[in-house]
N, C-alpha and C positions, 0 to 999 in steps of 0.2 A: 549624034553619036559621040563626038568629042566631049560634049557637056556631060553626058551620062558616064563616060569613062573617068572624067575629072571628079565627078561627085562620088563615084564608087571608090576611086583611088584614095582621095582625101578622107572620105568617110571611114573606110576600112582602116587606114593607117591611124587615124585619130582614135577610133574605137579600140583598136589593139593597144595603143599607148595607154588609154584610160583604164583598160582592164588590167594591164601590167601594174599600173600604179595602185589600183584597187587591191590586187593580190598582195603587193608589197605592204600596203597599209594594214590589211587584215592579218596577214601572217606575222608581220612585225609586232602588231598589237598583242598577239598570243604570247610573244616572248618578252613583252614589256618594253618594246622598242618602237621607234618611229620608222615609217617607210624609208626615209632618207638614210637611216642607219644601216640598212641592209647592204647596200653597195660598198659603203666604207668598210664594214666588217669583212665582206667578201674579199675585197682587194687587199686589205691588210692580212687576211689569212693566206693569200697567195704569195705574200712577201714576208717571210719570217724575219728578215733583217730589218723590216720596217720601211715605211715610206714617209717622206716629208709631206706636209700639207699640200704643197704645190704638185708633187708627184701623184698624190692621191686624187687631187682635183682633175689632173689629166687622165688618170686611169678611169675614174668614175664619170668623166665628162660632165662635171658640174663646176660651178664657180668656186674660187678659193674661199670666198666669204661663206658659202654654204658648207664647205668642208670644215672650215674653222668653227662654225656654230655646232656642227655635228660632233666634231672631235672634242670640243669643250664639254658637251653633254655626256659623251661616251666616257671621257676621262673622269668626270664627276661621279659617274655611276660605276666606275671600276672596270670598264671593258677594255680600255687602252691606257698606255702610259707613254709619256714623252721621254725619250732616251738621249743622253748625251747633250743636253741643253747647254751645259757649261762649255763643252768642246767646240760647239758651233757658234757660241756667242749669241744665239738667237733661238727662241722657242720655235719660231716658224721654219727654221732650217734644220731642226733636229728631227730625227726619224721618230715616227710613232709606231708602236708595236701593240699587238694584242696582249692583254694580261692572260693569266690562266682562266679567269672568268670569261674573258672575251673569246678565248679559244673554244671553251665549252659551248658558248652561245653560237659561235661561228660554225661549229660542227652541226648544230641544229639548223642553222641557216642553210648550210650546204645540203642537208637532207631535204629541206623544203624546196630548194632550187632544183635538186635532182628529181623530186616527185613532180613538180610542175612541168619541167621540161619533158619528162616521160609522158605525162598525161596529155600535154598539148600535142605531142608528136605521135601518139600511139596509132592514129589512123593513117599516118603517112609512112610509106615505104622508104627505104634508104635512098633510092634514086630520087623520089619526090622531095625528100628532106634536103638533099644536096642541091637540087634544082631550086628549091625555095630560097635557100641561103645565097646561092649565086645570084638569083634574080634580085633579091633584096639588096645585095651589095652593088649590083649594077645600077639599080635605081638610086641608091644612096650616092654613089659616085657621080651620076648624072645630075642629081639635085645639087650636090656641092658645086659642080661645074657651073650650073645655071646661076646659083646664088652668088658666085664669086666673079661673074662676068662684069 
């Protein structure tokens, strides 16, 4: 019984994660972006004042190196700009903001996210949705506790 529960749990979580990554890749590709760009654009769109690379890495829960590579590419393509580099004395401590082009693309990203969230949850009622998120948060906190023991 425990073996089956383990296989179901790990299998489902892994498959969900893979499908989310696949959706990011496909939808980002339609916009000429990479899947890794989506979360950076999303979080920068949530912070009009901009975020440093370190702040963005924390928000998106990815490494600073991954954020640095993504931001370099997004800057080259005109989606983001580094602001106040002179004031901070460091490119890495300066806030990064969406450009006008980045804001337009981010609006499309937001529409994709909205559509996916609605489609995924359309068969769940409000109570089921709340219970699902609560359950996932409990599982996450328990896993964090186990992994840090």
